[in-house]
C-alpha positions in Angstrom: 49.1 -9.8 36.5 47.6 -11.8 39.4 44.3 -13.3 39.1 43.7 -12.7 42.6 40.6 -10.5 43.5 41.8 -7.3 43.9 41.7 -5.3 47.5 38.7 -3.1 47.7 39.8 0.5 46.5 38.3 3.4 48.1 39.6 5.9 45.8 39.1 3.7 42.5 36.2 5.6 41.2 37.9 9.3 41.4 40.4 7.8 39.4 39.8 5.7 36.6 39.6 6.9 33.4 35.8 6.5 31.5 37.7 6.3 28.3 38.6 3.1 29.1 35.8 1.4 30.5 34.4 2.8 27.1 37.7 0.8 25.3 37.0 -1.8 27.3 33.8 -2.3 26.2 34.0 -1.6 22.3 36.8 -4.5 22.7 34.3 -7.1 24.0 31.7 -5.9 21.8 33.6 -6.7 18.5 35.4 -9.9 19.7 38.7 -8.6 19.6 41.5 -6.0 20.1 41.9 -5.9 16.3 38.2 -5.9 15.3 37.8 -3.3 17.7 40.3 -1.1 16.5 39.3 -0.8 12.8 35.5 -0.3 14.3 36.8 2.7 15.9 39.8 3.2 13.3 42.6 3.9 15.6 45.9 1.7 16.3 45.9 -1.9 17.3 48.6 -0.9 19.6 46.6 2.2 21.1 43.3 -0.6 21.9 45.8 -3.4 23.3 47.7 -0.6 25.7 44.3 1.2 26.7 43.2 -2.5 27.5 46.6 -3.1 30.0 46.1 0.6 31.4 42.3 -0.6 32.4 43.0 -4.1 34.0 45.9 -2.0 35.9 44.0 0.4 37.3 41.2 -3.4 38.2 44.0 -5.0 39.9 43.0 -8.1 37.6 43.1 -9.9 34.0 39.2 -8.4 32.0 40.4 -10.9 29.3 42.2 -13.5 27.6 43.4 -13.7 23.9 41.9 -16.3 21.9 42.7 -17.8 18.3 39.3 -16.3 17.2 39.2 -13.1 19.5 38.7 -13.4 23.2 37.9 -14.7 25.5 36.2 -12.7 28.9 36.9 -13.8 32.3 34.5 -13.5 35.4 36.2 -10.7 36.3 35.7 -9.2 33.2 32.1 -9.9 32.9 31.5 -8.2 35.5 32.9 -5.4 34.7 31.5 -5.1 31.5 27.8 -5.5 33.2 28.8 -2.2 35.5 30.4 -0.4 32.4 27.7 -1.2 30.2 25.5 0.5 32.8 27.6 3.4 33.9 28.2 4.3 29.7 24.0 3.8 29.2 23.7 6.4 32.5 25.9 8.9 30.7 23.8 8.6 27.5 20.7 9.1 29.1 21.9 12.3 30.6 20.4 14.7 27.9 16.9 13.3 27.9 16.8 12.9 31.7 17.7 16.6 31.6 15.6 18.0 28.8 12.9 16.0 30.3 13.5 17.6 33.9 13.4 20.5 32.4 10.3 19.9 30.4 11.6 20.9 26.5 11.0 17.7 25.2 9.6 17.8 22.3 9.7 15.8 18.4 8.2 13.3 17.4 8.3 9.0 17.9 8.1 7.2 14.6 6.6 3.3 15.8 5.5 0.9 13.0 3.5 -1.9 13.8 1.9 -5.1 12.2 -2.2 -5.5 11.9 -3.7 -6.4 14.4 -1.3 -6.5 17.2 -3.7 -6.5 20.8 -1.1 -5.1 23.7 -2.5 -3.5 26.6 1.1 -2.7 27.6 1.8 -0.6 24.5 -1.3 0.9 24.5 -0.9 2.5 28.4 2.5 3.4 27.3 1.5 5.5 24.7 -1.5 7.0 27.0 0.9 7.6 29.9 3.8 9.2 27.5 0.9 11.4 25.9 0.4 12.5 29.4 3.5 13.8 30.5 5.2 15.0 26.9 1.8 16.6 25.4 4.2 18.4 22.8 5.5 14.9 21.6 4.0 13.4 18.3 3.5 10.1 18.0 3.3 8.5 14.2 2.1 4.7 13.9 2.4 3.1 10.7 0.9 -0.2 9.8 2.7 -2.5 7.3 3.6 -6.2 7.2 5.9 -7.5 9.5 9.0 -7.9 7.0 8.5 -4.3 6.6 9.0 -3.7 9.7 12.2 -4.8 9.7 12.9 -3.6 6.4 11.7 0.3 7.7 13.8 0.1 10.5 17.2 -0.9 8.8 16.3 2.2 6.4 16.1 4.4 9.1 12.7 4.9 8.2 11.0 4.5 11.9 12.7 4.4 15.5 10.7 1.7 16.8 9.4 -1.1 15.6 6.3 -3.6 17.0 6.4 -6.9 14.9 7.3 -10.8 14.4 10.7 -11.9 13.6 11.5 -15.8 12.1 15.4 -14.6 12.3 17.9 -12.4 13.8 19.0 -9.1 12.0 22.3 -8.1 14.0 21.3 -4.7 13.2 18.5 -4.7 15.5 17.9 -5.0 18.5 15.1 -7.2 20.0 12.9 -6.5 23.6 10.5 -9.5 24.2 7.6 -8.0 24.1 4.7 -10.8 24.5 3.2 -14.2 23.3 0.9 -14.0 20.4 -1.2 -17.1 19.4 -3.0 -17.7 15.9 -6.7 -19.9 15.7 -7.8 -20.5 12.4 -11.9 -19.7 11.9 -14.6 -20.1 10.1 -17.9 -17.7 10.1 -21.3 -19.0 11.8 -22.9 -19.4 7.6 -19.7 -22.4 7.6 -20.8 -26.2 7.9 -17.9 -26.2 10.6 -19.0 -23.5 13.2 -19.4 -25.0 16.1 -17.1 -28.0 16.1 -13.2 -28.8 16.4 -10.5 -30.2 13.3 -8.7 -32.9 14.5 -7.6 -33.2 11.4 -6.4 -30.2 9.4 -6.2 -32.6 6.2 -9.8 -32.5 6.2 -10.4 -29.2 5.4 -7.3 -28.6 2.6 -10.4 -28.3 0.2 -11.7 -25.1 1.7 -11.8 -21.4 0.6 -9.2 -20.0 2.1 -8.7 -16.2 2.8 -4.7 -15.5 3.2 -3.1 -12.6 4.6 -0.1 -12.5 1.8 2.9 -10.9 3.5 1.5 -10.7 6.7 1.4 -13.8 6.9 3.3 -15.4 10.3 6.2 -18.1 8.8 4.9 -20.6 11.5 1.8 -19.7 9.6 2.5 -20.9 6.2 5.1 -24.1 7.1 1.6 -25.2 8.8 -0.6 -24.4 6.0 1.4 -26.2 3.6 2.1 -29.0 5.4 -1.5 -29.6 5.7 -2.7 -28.3 2.1 -4.4 -25.6 3.5 -5.2 -22.5 1.1 -4.4 -24.2 -2.0 -8.2 -23.0 -2.6 -7.7 -18.9 -2.6 -11.2 -17.1 -1.7 -9.8 -13.8 -0.1 -6.9 -11.6 0.4 -5.7 -9.3 2.7 -2.8 -7.9 3.7 -4.0 -6.1 7.4 -5.5 -8.0 9.6 -8.2 -6.3 10.3 -9.6 -6.9 6.9 -9.2 -10.8 7.0 -11.0 -10.8 9.9 -14.1 -9.1 7.9 -13.9 -11.6 4.8 -13.7 -14.7 7.3 -16.5 -13.1 9.7 -18.4 -12.7 5.9 -18.0 -16.6 5.3 -15.5 -15.8 2.3 -13.6 -18.4 3.3 -11.9 -19.7 6.6 -8.5 -18.4 8.1 -5.8 -17.7 10.3 -6.2 -15.0 12.9 -4.1 -13.5 16.1 -7.0 -14.8 19.0 -6.6 -11.8 20.8 -7.4 -9.6 17.1 -10.1 -12.1 16.9 -11.9 -12.3 20.5 -14.5 -9.9 20.2 -16.2 -11.8 17.2 -15.8 -14.8 18.5 -18.0 -13.6 21.9 -20.4 -12.2 19.6 -20.7 -15.3 17.9 -19.6 -14.2 14.5 -16.5 -16.3 14.4 -15.4 -19.9 15.6 -11.8 -21.4 16.8 -11.6 -24.5 14.5 -8.4 -25.9 16.3 -8.5 -27.3 19.7 -6.1 -25.1 21.6 -3.2 -27.0 21.8 -2.7 -27.0 18.0 -2.9 -23.0 18.0 0.4 -21.8 16.3 2.6 -19.3 18.8 5.3 -17.0 18.3 7.1 -14.3 20.1 6.4 -10.6 19.5 9.2 -8.1 19.8 9.8 -4.3 20.2 12.6 -3.6 17.7 14.9 -0.6 17.3 18.3 -0.8 15.5 21.1 -2.0 17.6 23.4 0.9 17.7 20.8 4.0 18.0 21.5 7.7 17.9 18.2 8.3 19.3 16.4 11.4 20.1 15.0 12.4 22.9 11.4 11.8 22.4 12.1 8.2 20.9 14.4 7.7 23.4 11.7 8.3 26.4 9.0 6.7 24.6 10.8 3.0 24.5 11.9 3.7 28.1 8.4 4.2 28.6 7.0 1.0 27.0 10.2 -1.1 28.4 9.7 -0.6 31.9 5.9 -1.5 31.3 6.5 -4.4 29.6 9.3 -5.5 32.6 6.6 -5.2 34.8 4.0 -6.9 33.7 6.4 -10.0 33.0 7.4 -9.5 36.8 3.3 -9.8 37.5 
């Protein structure tokens, strides 16, 4: 088969088989023809034949077989992006029809980490409710590991939180970069001063956030022996903030979750700005979703808000 660029075919759209497009995408996603055959519960020769027919349709080679699977050609990468867009559009058709005919009902289940501050999420919820008042929105709050577990078990459809690794069963859409600070209350002798050496605080009473603590914060604490003297514990960021404000101990909080108390003079940030830990917060869902219309429309609403903010 020639690798020369194919001539423009004005009849291509009317004669191409969409099932061949789907098979091509399945091969690439699976990483090989044999792997795709196993996932689709089909015979490998039929998958190979489908790929060959699709390459004949487009007039060029899309994949090379390798010892480890397949290698996508430049033409294959271009075709893959188009095929994925078309298949995604086809998947969204029933959702868009339901929206257009005003027949959208249901429930959207979301699980998020505590203390989350996101104007984009808030605006998406408000806009979504105005357009779809019959859809019930349920929000659960939990430590970040439980957000991931609930998604994998199918207990919720959408999550918002942190992840220290990448779970193949989940898809990740970067939502915001969250920063944390180490805070003390107005009653602390450290109030009004910045700390240059964290080891100076190793004997201070500390408020921990248990399972909700970000691993980056855990490593930082252990490096400087912070939290060896535990004076308070709260699994919820808002309750941890309450303990710190009341002088129970010093502790880490997301900056946006603490900014009102800082503005009121009830909390003081102890770290210099260039030492503040930062990490990504993601919009999360299962990788192979069979989302209902309500959930898909909410996901699309949040994604639009996130991407508009990123372009701004």
